[in-house]
VMD Tcl script that draws the C-alpha trace (Angstrom):
set ca {
  {-40.37 -73.89 -81.98}
  {-37.51 -77.08 -81.07}
  {-34.65 -74.31 -81.16}
  {-37.05 -72.24 -78.37}
  {-36.92 -75.44 -76.27}
  {-33.27 -75.61 -76.51}
  {-32.78 -72.69 -75.58}
  {-34.76 -73.19 -72.40}
  {-32.64 -76.12 -71.49}
  {-29.73 -73.93 -71.37}
  {-29.41 -73.26 -67.77}
  {-27.04 -70.58 -67.93}
  {-28.60 -68.69 -70.57}
  {-32.08 -68.93 -68.98}
  {-30.65 -67.41 -65.98}
  {-29.30 -64.37 -67.67}
  {-32.35 -63.94 -69.46}
  {-34.49 -64.04 -66.47}
  {-32.02 -61.70 -64.61}
  {-32.35 -59.11 -67.92}
  {-35.85 -59.29 -67.74}
  {-36.02 -58.63 -64.12}
  {-33.59 -55.58 -64.21}
  {-35.44 -53.80 -67.06}
  {-38.66 -54.37 -64.93}
  {-36.45 -52.80 -61.76}
  {-35.44 -49.97 -64.05}
  {-38.78 -49.27 -65.16}
  {-40.24 -49.33 -62.03}
  {-37.72 -46.94 -60.47}
  {-37.60 -44.53 -63.02}
  {-41.20 -44.07 -62.63}
  {-43.19 -41.54 -60.91}
  {-43.37 -42.63 -57.14}
  {-44.83 -41.01 -54.39}
  {-43.69 -43.88 -51.59}
  {-41.03 -46.16 -51.20}
  {-40.79 -49.95 -51.82}
  {-40.43 -52.26 -48.66}
  {-37.14 -52.99 -49.49}
  {-36.19 -49.17 -49.95}
  {-37.64 -48.66 -46.59}
  {-36.09 -51.53 -44.94}
  {-32.46 -50.80 -46.41}
  {-32.83 -47.49 -45.14}
  {-34.05 -48.51 -41.80}
  {-31.38 -50.61 -41.44}
  {-28.58 -48.23 -42.75}
  {-30.07 -45.31 -40.15}
  {-29.76 -47.55 -37.21}
  {-26.82 -48.51 -37.98}
  {-25.14 -45.34 -38.31}
  {-27.27 -44.13 -35.55}
  {-25.03 -46.95 -33.61}
  {-21.58 -45.47 -34.68}
  {-22.76 -41.68 -34.57}
  {-23.23 -41.21 -31.12}
  {-20.53 -42.67 -29.61}
  {-18.14 -40.82 -32.25}
  {-19.67 -37.54 -30.85}
  {-19.33 -38.15 -27.70}
  {-15.24 -39.33 -28.28}
  {-15.36 -35.96 -30.14}
  {-16.63 -33.81 -27.42}
  {-14.40 -35.74 -24.78}
  {-11.36 -34.50 -26.87}
  {-12.82 -31.19 -27.41}
  {-13.56 -30.93 -23.39}
  {-10.00 -31.61 -22.64}
  {-8.91 -29.18 -24.92}
  {-10.99 -26.59 -23.48}
  {-9.62 -27.69 -19.80}
  {-5.87 -26.84 -21.15}
  {-7.19 -23.69 -22.65}
  {-9.29 -22.87 -19.16}
  {-5.84 -23.66 -17.63}
  {-3.56 -21.48 -19.63}
  {-5.90 -18.98 -19.49}
  {-5.39 -19.17 -15.58}
  {-2.41 -19.06 -15.17}
  {-2.28 -15.92 -17.14}
  {-4.71 -14.41 -14.76}
  {-2.59 -15.13 -11.54}
  {0.21 -13.43 -13.54}
  {-1.79 -10.59 -14.15}
  {-3.21 -10.72 -10.73}
  {0.12 -10.70 -8.95}
  {1.84 -8.13 -11.15}
  {-1.18 -5.79 -10.01}
  {-1.01 -6.25 -6.72}
  {3.16 -5.56 -7.12}
  {2.32 -2.45 -8.89}
  {-0.45 -1.60 -6.46}
  {2.05 -1.70 -3.50}
  {4.67 0.12 -5.53}
  {2.32 2.71 -5.95}
  {0.79 3.21 -2.29}
  {4.60 3.19 -1.14}
  {5.26 6.21 -4.00}
  {2.16 7.49 -3.13}
  {2.85 7.82 0.50}
  {6.32 8.99 -0.49}
  {4.98 12.05 -2.29}
  {2.28 12.87 0.01}
  {4.96 13.14 2.73}
  {7.02 14.95 0.80}
  {4.63 17.37 0.46}
  {4.13 17.80 4.13}
  {7.66 17.98 4.37}
  {7.93 20.96 1.77}
  {4.81 22.57 2.91}
  {6.16 22.76 6.50}
  {10.00 23.71 5.40}
  {8.91 26.51 3.42}
  {6.37 27.54 6.02}
  {9.27 27.99 8.97}
  {11.58 29.41 6.20}
  {8.78 32.26 5.62}
  {8.65 33.02 9.51}
  {12.37 32.65 10.72}
  {14.57 32.19 7.65}
  {15.64 28.85 9.10}
  {17.18 25.74 6.90}
  {15.55 22.73 7.64}
  {17.50 19.33 6.13}
  {15.77 16.22 6.04}
  {17.03 13.74 8.15}
  {16.06 9.32 8.07}
  {15.53 7.95 11.28}
  {18.36 4.84 11.77}
  {17.29 3.34 14.97}
  {15.39 4.27 17.94}
  {15.88 3.59 22.04}
  {12.89 3.74 24.17}
  {14.16 2.54 27.36}
  {13.04 5.01 30.16}
  {17.02 6.15 31.11}
  {17.71 6.55 27.58}
  {15.03 7.86 25.04}
  {16.93 8.43 21.83}
  {17.15 7.82 18.52}
  {20.41 8.01 15.68}
  {19.69 9.99 12.32}
  {21.71 9.41 9.41}
  {22.85 13.26 9.14}
  {26.44 13.52 10.81}
  {29.17 16.06 11.02}
  {29.97 15.61 7.28}
  {26.63 17.49 6.83}
  {27.28 20.46 9.60}
  {25.65 18.79 12.32}
  {27.26 20.07 15.79}
  {25.69 19.58 19.55}
  {22.38 21.38 21.14}
  {20.99 21.48 17.10}
  {16.94 21.50 17.29}
  {15.46 18.40 15.90}
  {11.72 18.47 15.05}
  {8.94 16.28 13.42}
  {6.14 18.10 11.13}
  {3.99 18.03 14.57}
  {6.78 20.15 16.78}
  {9.35 19.92 18.65}
  {11.61 16.54 19.09}
  {14.99 16.98 20.78}
  {18.34 18.15 20.75}
  {21.49 17.01 19.07}
  {23.27 15.35 21.94}
  {26.62 13.29 20.03}
  {27.89 13.92 16.49}
  {29.83 11.34 14.47}
  {30.98 12.00 10.81}
  {27.91 10.27 9.36}
  {25.18 10.10 12.06}
  {24.38 11.68 15.20}
  {22.18 11.00 18.24}
  {19.17 12.83 19.16}
  {17.81 13.20 23.02}
  {14.76 13.34 23.04}
  {12.56 15.40 25.39}
  {11.19 12.71 27.04}
  {14.44 12.86 28.90}
  {14.22 16.40 30.12}
  {14.28 16.18 34.16}
  {15.29 19.07 36.17}
  {16.87 17.16 38.56}
  {19.29 15.18 36.11}
  {22.40 17.19 35.09}
  {22.88 15.02 32.37}
  {19.69 16.23 30.97}
  {18.91 18.35 27.84}
  {18.98 22.29 28.45}
  {15.29 23.36 29.16}
  {13.62 25.40 26.64}
  {12.76 29.09 27.44}
  {9.11 29.37 26.30}
  {6.04 31.40 25.10}
  {2.54 31.63 24.05}
  {1.90 31.81 20.56}
  {0.44 35.24 19.44}
  {1.37 36.40 23.19}
  {4.93 37.09 23.06}
  {6.10 39.45 25.38}
  {3.18 38.73 27.71}
  {3.74 35.11 28.49}
  {7.01 33.37 29.57}
  {8.06 30.00 31.44}
  {10.77 27.36 31.51}
  {10.42 23.78 30.00}
  {12.42 21.78 32.76}
  {11.05 18.54 32.72}
  {8.99 15.49 31.37}
  {6.45 13.72 33.53}
  {6.86 9.70 32.47}
  {3.64 8.98 33.93}
  {1.31 11.42 32.43}
  {3.35 11.87 29.13}
  {3.11 15.78 29.80}
  {5.78 18.56 29.83}
  {5.89 20.88 32.85}
  {6.37 24.59 32.24}
  {7.76 26.01 35.74}
  {8.55 29.63 36.49}
  {5.38 31.34 35.39}
  {5.05 34.62 36.75}
  {1.86 35.36 38.52}
  {-0.52 36.97 36.76}
  {0.74 35.54 32.92}
  {-2.27 34.81 30.59}
  {-1.36 31.22 30.36}
  {-4.44 29.68 29.66}
  {-5.46 26.24 28.57}
  {-5.74 25.73 24.84}
  {-2.81 27.84 24.19}
  {-0.28 26.74 21.51}
  {3.39 26.95 23.54}
  {6.28 27.81 21.53}
  {10.39 28.11 22.28}
  {11.19 32.18 23.03}
  {14.70 31.71 21.11}
  {16.47 33.21 24.66}
  {19.34 31.32 26.01}
  {20.42 30.51 22.46}
  {19.64 26.61 22.45}
  {16.85 26.53 20.86}
  {15.59 28.41 17.68}
  {12.77 31.28 18.44}
  {9.23 29.74 17.25}
  {9.61 26.19 17.51}
  {6.39 24.44 18.32}
  {6.29 22.44 21.45}
  {3.01 21.42 22.62}
  {-0.57 22.65 24.04}
  {-1.12 23.91 27.47}
  {-4.02 21.21 29.15}
  {-4.41 22.91 32.69}
  {-2.55 25.80 34.53}
  {-2.21 25.41 38.31}
  {-0.44 27.98 40.74}
  {2.71 26.88 42.50}
  {3.30 26.09 46.39}
  {3.54 29.22 47.48}
  {1.85 31.35 45.36}
  {4.52 33.09 43.12}
  {4.79 31.31 39.99}
  {2.33 28.74 38.33}
  {3.13 25.87 36.07}
  {1.30 24.62 33.16}
  {1.00 20.96 32.09}
  {1.87 20.69 28.20}
  {0.91 18.22 26.02}
  {3.55 17.40 23.42}
  {2.96 18.15 20.01}
  {5.63 15.82 18.54}
  {3.60 12.60 20.14}
  {7.13 11.05 20.40}
  {6.31 7.97 17.90}
  {7.63 5.93 15.71}
  {9.56 8.34 13.23}
  {10.73 7.47 9.91}
  {12.20 11.08 8.91}
  {12.82 14.01 11.46}
  {14.34 17.61 10.70}
  {16.97 19.46 11.69}
  {17.14 23.29 12.08}
  {20.20 24.95 11.19}
  {19.96 28.67 12.03}
  {22.43 31.10 11.05}
  {24.06 31.20 14.42}
  {24.20 27.51 13.60}
  {25.44 27.55 10.03}
  {28.53 29.39 10.99}
}
mol new
graphics top color blue
foreach p $ca { graphics top sphere $p radius 0.5 }
foreach p [lrange $ca 0 end-1] q [lrange $ca 1 end] { graphics top cylinder $p $q radius 0.2 }
display resetview
């Protein structure tokens, strides 16, 4: 017993003994089957969860912010690529439309020239319009065919729609075309008048297209004999008489017919088929006589 009291008088040993006993008790309590946590464990778990929540949410916001910044950069790159693709598409679309328009025009040109060759065996050479002058006293245009291409004075120039004019000047590489809007019976410098007839009435109709009315935009077909079956809606073509204009060139459509002052001849008002627009391409007509 005396030794036991001496043992209790040793404070360090006593504290160690008490701690060992408590450790054994806690171990036994922890290893046992329990349905609920003790209040120290609950307190520790709640405290830990609260502290973790304080740090977790701000960290999540920061991480989300960096992720959004990364997404914005990615969207900016995608937007840049889409703009490049859109610009490329617009260029390719414009090129496609231009090529398609050219191809359509070539198809029209080919159909026209083939049809004319089958009718009259003429040779049509495509000419690009270099410049156009629309002054009242000088309605002319310049084409990119000249003497080196076999162009000669008074060759007829036509569009797909109809006769445009004649070659009035020729240089080595270009030629000047005097338009039909320059025709004036009182002007000695005017282009030659056109001996004309009616399509499908050749041999029955005749007249001379000698002038163009600047105000009405109509051609005047004069010297039509009385009783000549020229009527409104008829298609007027060149007859080929005189050798200047090839036979069968479309000139225009009859708008009206009126009897002359003395009743001996009639005059037909012709709406030009060509329309005298801003042409890009025209055709120079080569006949066998002109080719020689």
